[in-house]
PDB file with one MODEL, atoms N, CA, C and O in Angstrom:
MODEL        1
ATOM      1  N   MET A   1       9.414   4.309-198.199  1.00  0.00           N
ATOM      2  CA  MET A   1       8.634   3.102-198.383  1.00  0.00           C
ATOM      3  C   MET A   1       9.396   2.171-199.322  1.00  0.00           C
ATOM      4  O   MET A   1      10.014   2.617-200.288  1.00  0.00           O
ATOM      5  N   VAL A   2       9.346   0.905-199.033  1.00  0.00           N
ATOM      6  CA  VAL A   2       9.969  -0.111-199.873  1.00  0.00           C
ATOM      7  C   VAL A   2       8.864  -0.815-200.642  1.00  0.00           C
ATOM      8  O   VAL A   2       7.871  -1.257-200.065  1.00  0.00           O
ATOM      9  N   VAL A   3       9.051  -0.913-201.961  1.00  0.00           N
ATOM     10  CA  VAL A   3       8.071  -1.568-202.823  1.00  0.00           C
ATOM     11  C   VAL A   3       8.748  -2.745-203.493  1.00  0.00           C
ATOM     12  O   VAL A   3       9.901  -2.651-203.913  1.00  0.00           O
ATOM     13  N   ASN A   4       8.043  -3.839-203.593  1.00  0.00           N
ATOM     14  CA  ASN A   4       8.568  -5.023-204.253  1.00  0.00           C
ATOM     15  C   ASN A   4       8.815  -4.715-205.726  1.00  0.00           C
ATOM     16  O   ASN A   4       7.904  -4.271-206.425  1.00  0.00           O
ATOM     17  N   ALA A   5      10.032  -4.946-206.202  1.00  0.00           N
ATOM     18  CA  ALA A   5      10.398  -4.647-207.589  1.00  0.00           C
ATOM     19  C   ALA A   5       9.557  -5.435-208.581  1.00  0.00           C
ATOM     20  O   ALA A   5       9.291  -4.951-209.681  1.00  0.00           O
ATOM     21  N   ILE A   6       9.139  -6.623-208.220  1.00  0.00           N
ATOM     22  CA  ILE A   6       8.312  -7.433-209.124  1.00  0.00           C
ATOM     23  C   ILE A   6       6.986  -6.730-209.383  1.00  0.00           C
ATOM     24  O   ILE A   6       6.482  -6.758-210.505  1.00  0.00           O
ATOM     25  N   HIS A   7       6.410  -6.092-208.346  1.00  0.00           N
ATOM     26  CA  HIS A   7       5.151  -5.374-208.534  1.00  0.00           C
ATOM     27  C   HIS A   7       5.330  -4.218-209.506  1.00  0.00           C
ATOM     28  O   HIS A   7       4.465  -3.976-210.349  1.00  0.00           O
ATOM     29  N   ILE A   8       6.447  -3.503-209.396  1.00  0.00           N
ATOM     30  CA  ILE A   8       6.693  -2.385-210.308  1.00  0.00           C
ATOM     31  C   ILE A   8       6.882  -2.898-211.727  1.00  0.00           C
ATOM     32  O   ILE A   8       6.393  -2.284-212.675  1.00  0.00           O
ATOM     33  N   LYS A   9       7.583  -4.010-211.887  1.00  0.00           N
ATOM     34  CA  LYS A   9       7.808  -4.566-213.227  1.00  0.00           C
ATOM     35  C   LYS A   9       6.505  -5.020-213.869  1.00  0.00           C
ATOM     36  O   LYS A   9       6.383  -5.009-215.094  1.00  0.00           O
ATOM     37  N   ASN A  10       5.531  -5.420-213.059  1.00  0.00           N
ATOM     38  CA  ASN A  10       4.250  -5.873-213.597  1.00  0.00           C
ATOM     39  C   ASN A  10       3.365  -4.730-214.070  1.00  0.00           C
ATOM     40  O   ASN A  10       2.399  -4.960-214.798  1.00  0.00           O
ATOM     41  N   VAL A  11       3.680  -3.493-213.666  1.00  0.00           N
ATOM     42  CA  VAL A  11       2.904  -2.328-214.101  1.00  0.00           C
ATOM     43  C   VAL A  11       3.571  -1.776-215.354  1.00  0.00           C
ATOM     44  O   VAL A  11       4.761  -1.462-215.328  1.00  0.00           O
ATOM     45  N   PRO A  12       2.824  -1.653-216.453  1.00  0.00           N
ATOM     46  CA  PRO A  12       3.450  -1.170-217.685  1.00  0.00           C
ATOM     47  C   PRO A  12       3.908   0.282-217.566  1.00  0.00           C
ATOM     48  O   PRO A  12       3.306   1.077-216.846  1.00  0.00           O
ATOM     49  N   GLY A  13       4.970   0.612-218.274  1.00  0.00           N
ATOM     50  CA  GLY A  13       5.487   1.978-218.281  1.00  0.00           C
ATOM     51  C   GLY A  13       6.969   2.013-217.976  1.00  0.00           C
ATOM     52  O   GLY A  13       7.617   0.979-217.816  1.00  0.00           O
ATOM     53  N   ARG A  14       7.494   3.234-217.897  1.00  0.00           N
ATOM     54  CA  ARG A  14       8.923   3.414-217.626  1.00  0.00           C
ATOM     55  C   ARG A  14       9.220   3.153-216.153  1.00  0.00           C
ATOM     56  O   ARG A  14       8.334   3.228-215.302  1.00  0.00           O
ATOM     57  N   LYS A  15      10.481   2.846-215.871  1.00  0.00           N
ATOM     58  CA  LYS A  15      10.826   2.576-214.477  1.00  0.00           C
ATOM     59  C   LYS A  15      12.270   2.941-214.145  1.00  0.00           C
ATOM     60  O   LYS A  15      12.733   2.634-213.047  1.00  0.00           O
ATOM     61  N   THR A  16      12.990   3.581-215.050  1.00  0.00           N
ATOM     62  CA  THR A  16      14.421   3.701-214.816  1.00  0.00           C
ATOM     63  C   THR A  16      14.972   5.111-214.677  1.00  0.00           C
ATOM     64  O   THR A  16      16.047   5.257-214.096  1.00  0.00           O
ATOM     65  N   ASP A  17      14.313   6.167-215.168  1.00  0.00           N
ATOM     66  CA  ASP A  17      14.933   7.484-215.048  1.00  0.00           C
ATOM     67  C   ASP A  17      14.349   8.280-213.884  1.00  0.00           C
ATOM     68  O   ASP A  17      13.440   7.813-213.198  1.00  0.00           O
ATOM     69  N   VAL A  18      14.874   9.478-213.667  1.00  0.00           N
ATOM     70  CA  VAL A  18      14.534  10.283-212.494  1.00  0.00           C
ATOM     71  C   VAL A  18      13.043  10.609-212.435  1.00  0.00           C
ATOM     72  O   VAL A  18      12.480  10.665-211.341  1.00  0.00           O
ATOM     73  N   LYS A  19      12.392  10.823-213.568  1.00  0.00           N
ATOM     74  CA  LYS A  19      10.968  11.154-213.593  1.00  0.00           C
ATOM     75  C   LYS A  19      10.112   9.998-213.082  1.00  0.00           C
ATOM     76  O   LYS A  19       8.959  10.188-212.695  1.00  0.00           O
ATOM     77  N   ASP A  20      10.680   8.828-213.086  1.00  0.00           N
ATOM     78  CA  ASP A  20       9.920   7.655-212.656  1.00  0.00           C
ATOM     79  C   ASP A  20       9.562   7.698-211.174  1.00  0.00           C
ATOM     80  O   ASP A  20       8.604   7.050-210.754  1.00  0.00           O
ATOM     81  N   VAL A  21      10.310   8.444-210.384  1.00  0.00           N
ATOM     82  CA  VAL A  21       9.989   8.558-208.957  1.00  0.00           C
ATOM     83  C   VAL A  21       8.587   9.140-208.794  1.00  0.00           C
ATOM     84  O   VAL A  21       7.801   8.661-207.977  1.00  0.00           O
ATOM     85  N   GLU A  22       8.278  10.175-209.577  1.00  0.00           N
ATOM     86  CA  GLU A  22       6.944  10.770-209.516  1.00  0.00           C
ATOM     87  C   GLU A  22       5.897   9.779-210.013  1.00  0.00           C
ATOM     88  O   GLU A  22       4.812   9.668-209.442  1.00  0.00           O
ATOM     89  N   TRP A  23       6.231   9.068-211.075  1.00  0.00           N
ATOM     90  CA  TRP A  23       5.308   8.077-211.648  1.00  0.00           C
ATOM     91  C   TRP A  23       5.005   6.983-210.623  1.00  0.00           C
ATOM     92  O   TRP A  23       3.852   6.592-210.442  1.00  0.00           O
ATOM     93  N   ILE A  24       6.049   6.495-209.960  1.00  0.00           N
ATOM     94  CA  ILE A  24       5.871   5.445-208.947  1.00  0.00           C
ATOM     95  C   ILE A  24       5.057   5.990-207.767  1.00  0.00           C
ATOM     96  O   ILE A  24       4.223   5.276-207.210  1.00  0.00           O
ATOM     97  N   ALA A  25       5.296   7.253-207.383  1.00  0.00           N
ATOM     98  CA  ALA A  25       4.520   7.864-206.298  1.00  0.00           C
ATOM     99  C   ALA A  25       3.041   7.925-206.670  1.00  0.00           C
ATOM    100  O   ALA A  25       2.183   7.678-205.823  1.00  0.00           O
ATOM    101  N   ARG A  26       2.730   8.252-207.927  1.00  0.00           N
ATOM    102  CA  ARG A  26       1.329   8.289-208.361  1.00  0.00           C
ATOM    103  C   ARG A  26       0.716   6.892-208.322  1.00  0.00           C
ATOM    104  O   ARG A  26      -0.441   6.728-207.936  1.00  0.00           O
ATOM    105  N   LEU A  27       1.486   5.897-208.720  1.00  0.00           N
ATOM    106  CA  LEU A  27       0.985   4.518-208.654  1.00  0.00           C
ATOM    107  C   LEU A  27       0.632   4.149-207.213  1.00  0.00           C
ATOM    108  O   LEU A  27      -0.386   3.506-206.960  1.00  0.00           O
ATOM    109  N   LEU A  28       1.481   4.561-206.276  1.00  0.00           N
ATOM    110  CA  LEU A  28       1.210   4.292-204.858  1.00  0.00           C
ATOM    111  C   LEU A  28      -0.049   5.013-204.394  1.00  0.00           C
ATOM    112  O   LEU A  28      -0.865   4.437-203.675  1.00  0.00           O
ATOM    113  N   GLN A  29      -0.213   6.273-204.804  1.00  0.00           N
ATOM    114  CA  GLN A  29      -1.393   7.049-204.405  1.00  0.00           C
ATOM    115  C   GLN A  29      -2.682   6.412-204.896  1.00  0.00           C
ATOM    116  O   GLN A  29      -3.708   6.467-204.217  1.00  0.00           O
ATOM    117  N   HIS A  30      -2.630   5.808-206.075  1.00  0.00           N
ATOM    118  CA  HIS A  30      -3.829   5.206-206.660  1.00  0.00           C
ATOM    119  C   HIS A  30      -4.014   3.745-206.249  1.00  0.00           C
ATOM    120  O   HIS A  30      -4.925   3.069-206.727  1.00  0.00           O
ATOM    121  N   GLY A  31      -3.149   3.268-205.365  1.00  0.00           N
ATOM    122  CA  GLY A  31      -3.295   1.915-204.852  1.00  0.00           C
ATOM    123  C   GLY A  31      -2.881   0.823-205.821  1.00  0.00           C
ATOM    124  O   GLY A  31      -3.302  -0.325-205.681  1.00  0.00           O
ATOM    125  N   LEU A  32      -2.051   1.175-206.811  1.00  0.00           N
ATOM    126  CA  LEU A  32      -1.607   0.168-207.779  1.00  0.00           C
ATOM    127  C   LEU A  32      -0.346  -0.549-207.324  1.00  0.00           C
ATOM    128  O   LEU A  32       0.014  -1.586-207.880  1.00  0.00           O
ATOM    129  N   LEU A  33       0.323  -0.006-206.325  1.00  0.00           N
ATOM    130  CA  LEU A  33       1.499  -0.653-205.742  1.00  0.00           C
ATOM    131  C   LEU A  33       1.293  -0.718-204.234  1.00  0.00           C
ATOM    132  O   LEU A  33       0.585   0.106-203.655  1.00  0.00           O
ATOM    133  N   TYR A  34       1.907  -1.684-203.622  1.00  0.00           N
ATOM    134  CA  TYR A  34       1.808  -1.842-202.174  1.00  0.00           C
ATOM    135  C   TYR A  34       3.207  -1.897-201.583  1.00  0.00           C
ATOM    136  O   TYR A  34       4.126  -2.451-202.186  1.00  0.00           O
ATOM    137  N   GLY A  35       3.358  -1.327-200.418  1.00  0.00           N
ATOM    138  CA  GLY A  35       4.638  -1.380-199.733  1.00  0.00           C
ATOM    139  C   GLY A  35       4.953  -2.794-199.275  1.00  0.00           C
ATOM    140  O   GLY A  35       4.058  -3.581-198.966  1.00  0.00           O
ATOM    141  N   SER A  36       6.225  -3.095-199.238  1.00  0.00           N
ATOM    142  CA  SER A  36       6.661  -4.410-198.771  1.00  0.00           C
ATOM    143  C   SER A  36       6.765  -4.405-197.249  1.00  0.00           C
ATOM    144  O   SER A  36       7.108  -3.394-196.636  1.00  0.00           O
ATOM    145  N   HIS A  37       6.465  -5.544-196.662  1.00  0.00           N
ATOM    146  CA  HIS A  37       6.580  -5.691-195.210  1.00  0.00           C
ATOM    147  C   HIS A  37       8.043  -5.942-194.868  1.00  0.00           C
ATOM    148  O   HIS A  37       8.671  -6.845-195.421  1.00  0.00           O
ATOM    149  N   ILE A  38       8.575  -5.149-193.966  1.00  0.00           N
ATOM    150  CA  ILE A  38       9.935  -5.356-193.479  1.00  0.00           C
ATOM    151  C   ILE A  38       9.806  -5.780-192.024  1.00  0.00           C
ATOM    152  O   ILE A  38       9.424  -4.976-191.174  1.00  0.00           O
ATOM    153  N   PRO A  39      10.124  -7.046-191.730  1.00  0.00           N
ATOM    154  CA  PRO A  39       9.934  -7.541-190.368  1.00  0.00           C
ATOM    155  C   PRO A  39      10.888  -6.875-189.378  1.00  0.00           C
ATOM    156  O   PRO A  39      12.003  -6.487-189.727  1.00  0.00           O
ATOM    157  N   SER A  40      10.426  -6.755-188.155  1.00  0.00           N
ATOM    158  CA  SER A  40      11.260  -6.200-187.087  1.00  0.00           C
ATOM    159  C   SER A  40      12.338  -7.221-186.727  1.00  0.00           C
ATOM    160  O   SER A  40      12.297  -8.374-187.156  1.00  0.00           O
ATOM    161  N   ARG A  41      13.293  -6.770-185.935  1.00  0.00           N
ATOM    162  CA  ARG A  41      14.372  -7.663-185.499  1.00  0.00           C
ATOM    163  C   ARG A  41      13.796  -8.864-184.755  1.00  0.00           C
ATOM    164  O   ARG A  41      14.237  -9.994-184.964  1.00  0.00           O
ATOM    165  N   GLU A  42      12.810  -8.623-183.882  1.00  0.00           N
ATOM    166  CA  GLU A  42      12.201  -9.710-183.119  1.00  0.00           C
ATOM    167  C   GLU A  42      11.515 -10.708-184.045  1.00  0.00           C
ATOM    168  O   GLU A  42      11.610 -11.918-183.838  1.00  0.00           O
ATOM    169  N   GLN A  43      10.826 -10.204-185.061  1.00  0.00           N
ATOM    170  CA  GLN A  43      10.158 -11.096-186.011  1.00  0.00           C
ATOM    171  C   GLN A  43      11.176 -11.928-186.789  1.00  0.00           C
ATOM    172  O   GLN A  43      10.966 -13.120-187.018  1.00  0.00           O
ATOM    173  N   ARG A  44      12.280 -11.293-187.195  1.00  0.00           N
ATOM    174  CA  ARG A  44      13.321 -12.037-187.925  1.00  0.00           C
ATOM    175  C   ARG A  44      13.941 -13.113-187.042  1.00  0.00           C
ATOM    176  O   ARG A  44      14.182 -14.232-187.496  1.00  0.00           O
ATOM    177  N   GLU A  45      14.199 -12.776-185.780  1.00  0.00           N
ATOM    178  CA  GLU A  45      14.783 -13.754-184.859  1.00  0.00           C
ATOM    179  C   GLU A  45      13.828 -14.912-184.615  1.00  0.00           C
ATOM    180  O   GLU A  45      14.247 -16.069-184.572  1.00  0.00           O
ATOM    181  N   LEU A  46      12.546 -14.605-184.455  1.00  0.00           N
ATOM    182  CA  LEU A  46      11.552 -15.655-184.253  1.00  0.00           C
ATOM    183  C   LEU A  46      11.468 -16.550-185.484  1.00  0.00           C
ATOM    184  O   LEU A  46      11.400 -17.772-185.359  1.00  0.00           O
ATOM    185  N   GLN A  47      11.473 -15.950-186.666  1.00  0.00           N
ATOM    186  CA  GLN A  47      11.420 -16.733-187.899  1.00  0.00           C
ATOM    187  C   GLN A  47      12.645 -17.637-188.020  1.00  0.00           C
ATOM    188  O   GLN A  47      12.536 -18.778-188.468  1.00  0.00           O
ATOM    189  N   GLU A  48      13.799 -17.129-187.624  1.00  0.00           N
ATOM    190  CA  GLU A  48      15.014 -17.939-187.651  1.00  0.00           C
ATOM    191  C   GLU A  48      14.886 -19.133-186.705  1.00  0.00           C
ATOM    192  O   GLU A  48      15.289 -20.243-187.052  1.00  0.00           O
ATOM    193  N   LEU A  49      14.333 -18.915-185.521  1.00  0.00           N
ATOM    194  CA  LEU A  49      14.124 -20.016-184.575  1.00  0.00           C
ATOM    195  C   LEU A  49      13.140 -21.042-185.127  1.00  0.00           C
ATOM    196  O   LEU A  49      13.332 -22.246-184.960  1.00  0.00           O
ATOM    197  N   ILE A  50      12.094 -20.567-185.779  1.00  0.00           N
ATOM    198  CA  ILE A  50      11.106 -21.477-186.367  1.00  0.00           C
ATOM    199  C   ILE A  50      11.751 -22.331-187.453  1.00  0.00           C
ATOM    200  O   ILE A  50      11.524 -23.539-187.517  1.00  0.00           O
ATOM    201  N   ARG A  51      12.568 -21.691-188.317  1.00  0.00           N
ATOM    202  CA  ARG A  51      13.259 -22.460-189.366  1.00  0.00           C
ATOM    203  C   ARG A  51      14.195 -23.501-188.759  1.00  0.00           C
ATOM    204  O   ARG A  51      14.271 -24.631-189.241  1.00  0.00           O
ATOM    205  N   TYR A  52      14.914 -23.113-187.689  1.00  0.00           N
ATOM    206  CA  TYR A  52      15.828 -24.040-187.039  1.00  0.00           C
ATOM    207  C   TYR A  52      15.063 -25.209-186.421  1.00  0.00           C
ATOM    208  O   TYR A  52      15.491 -26.358-186.531  1.00  0.00           O
ATOM    209  N   ARG A  53      13.935 -24.919-185.772  1.00  0.00           N
ATOM    210  CA  ARG A  53      13.114 -25.978-185.175  1.00  0.00           C
ATOM    211  C   ARG A  53      12.634 -26.947-186.242  1.00  0.00           C
ATOM    212  O   ARG A  53      12.681 -28.163-186.051  1.00  0.00           O
ATOM    213  N   ARG A  54      12.172 -26.407-187.370  1.00  0.00           N
ATOM    214  CA  ARG A  54      11.702 -27.277-188.454  1.00  0.00           C
ATOM    215  C   ARG A  54      12.830 -28.155-188.982  1.00  0.00           C
ATOM    216  O   ARG A  54      12.609 -29.325-189.294  1.00  0.00           O
ATOM    217  N   SER A  55      14.032 -27.605-189.084  1.00  0.00           N
ATOM    218  CA  SER A  55      15.159 -28.416-189.559  1.00  0.00           C
ATOM    219  C   SER A  55      15.484 -29.520-188.555  1.00  0.00           C
ATOM    220  O   SER A  55      15.827 -30.634-188.950  1.00  0.00           O
ATOM    221  N   LEU A  56      15.380 -29.219-187.259  1.00  0.00           N
ATOM    222  CA  LEU A  56      15.613 -30.249-186.240  1.00  0.00           C
ATOM    223  C   LEU A  56      14.552 -31.344-186.309  1.00  0.00           C
ATOM    224  O   LEU A  56      14.865 -32.523-186.139  1.00  0.00           O
ATOM    225  N   ILE A  57      13.310 -30.966-186.555  1.00  0.00           N
ATOM    226  CA  ILE A  57      12.235 -31.955-186.675  1.00  0.00           C
ATOM    227  C   ILE A  57      12.497 -32.869-187.866  1.00  0.00           C
ATOM    228  O   ILE A  57      12.325 -34.084-187.766  1.00  0.00           O
ATOM    229  N   LYS A  58      12.912 -32.290-188.997  1.00  0.00           N
ATOM    230  CA  LYS A  58      13.218 -33.114-190.176  1.00  0.00           C
ATOM    231  C   LYS A  58      14.386 -34.049-189.902  1.00  0.00           C
ATOM    232  O   LYS A  58      14.365 -35.214-190.300  1.00  0.00           O
ATOM    233  N   GLU A  59      15.403 -33.536-189.221  1.00  0.00           N
ATOM    234  CA  GLU A  59      16.560 -34.365-188.891  1.00  0.00           C
ATOM    235  C   GLU A  59      16.157 -35.501-187.956  1.00  0.00           C
ATOM    236  O   GLU A  59      16.602 -36.635-188.132  1.00  0.00           O
ATOM    237  N   ARG A  60      15.330 -35.211-186.976  1.00  0.00           N
ATOM    238  CA  ARG A  60      14.840 -36.237-186.045  1.00  0.00           C
ATOM    239  C   ARG A  60      14.072 -37.315-186.799  1.00  0.00           C
ATOM    240  O   ARG A  60      14.259 -38.506-186.551  1.00  0.00           O
ATOM    241  N   THR A  61      13.211 -36.896-187.715  1.00  0.00           N
ATOM    242  CA  THR A  61      12.432 -37.852-188.509  1.00  0.00           C
ATOM    243  C   THR A  61      13.351 -38.747-189.330  1.00  0.00           C
ATOM    244  O   THR A  61      13.140 -39.957-189.410  1.00  0.00           O
ATOM    245  N   ARG A  62      14.375 -38.146-189.941  1.00  0.00           N
ATOM    246  CA  ARG A  62      15.334 -38.954-190.717  1.00  0.00           C
ATOM    247  C   ARG A  62      16.024 -39.990-189.837  1.00  0.00           C
ATOM    248  O   ARG A  62      16.188 -41.144-190.234  1.00  0.00           O
ATOM    249  N   GLU A  63      16.425 -39.572-188.646  1.00  0.00           N
ATOM    250  CA  GLU A  63      17.113 -40.498-187.739  1.00  0.00           C
ATOM    251  C   GLU A  63      16.184 -41.611-187.266  1.00  0.00           C
ATOM    252  O   GLU A  63      16.598 -42.767-187.177  1.00  0.00           O
ATOM    253  N   ILE A  64      14.944 -41.275-186.966  1.00  0.00           N
ATOM    254  CA  ILE A  64      13.973 -42.298-186.560  1.00  0.00           C
ATOM    255  C   ILE A  64      13.791 -43.306-187.686  1.00  0.00           C
ATOM    256  O   ILE A  64      13.792 -44.514-187.449  1.00  0.00           O
ATOM    257  N   ASN A  65      13.634 -42.813-188.907  1.00  0.00           N
ATOM    258  CA  ASN A  65      13.473 -43.711-190.058  1.00  0.00           C
ATOM    259  C   ASN A  65      14.706 -44.579-190.263  1.00  0.00           C
ATOM    260  O   ASN A  65      14.593 -45.766-190.569  1.00  0.00           O
ATOM    261  N   ARG A  66      15.887 -43.983-190.093  1.00  0.00           N
ATOM    262  CA  ARG A  66      17.130 -44.743-190.256  1.00  0.00           C
ATOM    263  C   ARG A  66      17.227 -45.847-189.209  1.00  0.00           C
ATOM    264  O   ARG A  66      17.578 -46.982-189.533  1.00  0.00           O
ATOM    265  N   ILE A  67      16.920 -45.524-187.967  1.00  0.00           N
ATOM    266  CA  ILE A  67      16.987 -46.513-186.887  1.00  0.00           C
ATOM    267  C   ILE A  67      15.970 -47.624-187.118  1.00  0.00           C
ATOM    268  O   ILE A  67      16.281 -48.799-186.920  1.00  0.00           O
ATOM    269  N   GLN A  68      14.758 -47.265-187.535  1.00  0.00           N
ATOM    270  CA  GLN A  68      13.737 -48.279-187.810  1.00  0.00           C
ATOM    271  C   GLN A  68      14.184 -49.211-188.931  1.00  0.00           C
ATOM    272  O   GLN A  68      13.934 -50.415-188.880  1.00  0.00           O
ATOM    273  N   LYS A  69      14.835 -48.662-189.927  1.00  0.00           N
ATOM    274  CA  LYS A  69      15.305 -49.492-191.040  1.00  0.00           C
ATOM    275  C   LYS A  69      16.392 -50.460-190.567  1.00  0.00           C
ATOM    276  O   LYS A  69      16.423 -51.615-190.992  1.00  0.00           O
ATOM    277  N   VAL A  70      17.281 -49.991-189.691  1.00  0.00           N
ATOM    278  CA  VAL A  70      18.340 -50.852-189.162  1.00  0.00           C
ATOM    279  C   VAL A  70      17.743 -51.971-188.322  1.00  0.00           C
ATOM    280  O   VAL A  70      18.247 -53.094-188.347  1.00  0.00           O
ATOM    281  N   LEU A  71      16.681 -51.688-187.581  1.00  0.00           N
ATOM    282  CA  LEU A  71      16.072 -52.678-186.703  1.00  0.00           C
ATOM    283  C   LEU A  71      15.206 -53.696-187.445  1.00  0.00           C
ATOM    284  O   LEU A  71      14.840 -54.723-186.874  1.00  0.00           O
ATOM    285  N   GLU A  72      14.877 -53.427-188.693  1.00  0.00           N
ATOM    286  CA  GLU A  72      14.032 -54.376-189.446  1.00  0.00           C
ATOM    287  C   GLU A  72      14.789 -55.620-189.829  1.00  0.00           C
ATOM    288  O   GLU A  72      14.227 -56.514-190.462  1.00  0.00           O
TER     289      GLU A  72
ENDMDL
END
């Protein structure tokens, strides 16, 4: 399981030696830590396409604004 390091840092106590593995496991059992979501390859690819689409929309908006300014 992957846990967000920020969540572990927010819980008081030790976090660096070998015994901490058991401590972190107990925190998980008691619901004080949550596993991090690791997206699948398909989800990552879709997110990349969404980011690219948004960048194209912003670029289009900039060009429209630039053209309108030239035509004024």
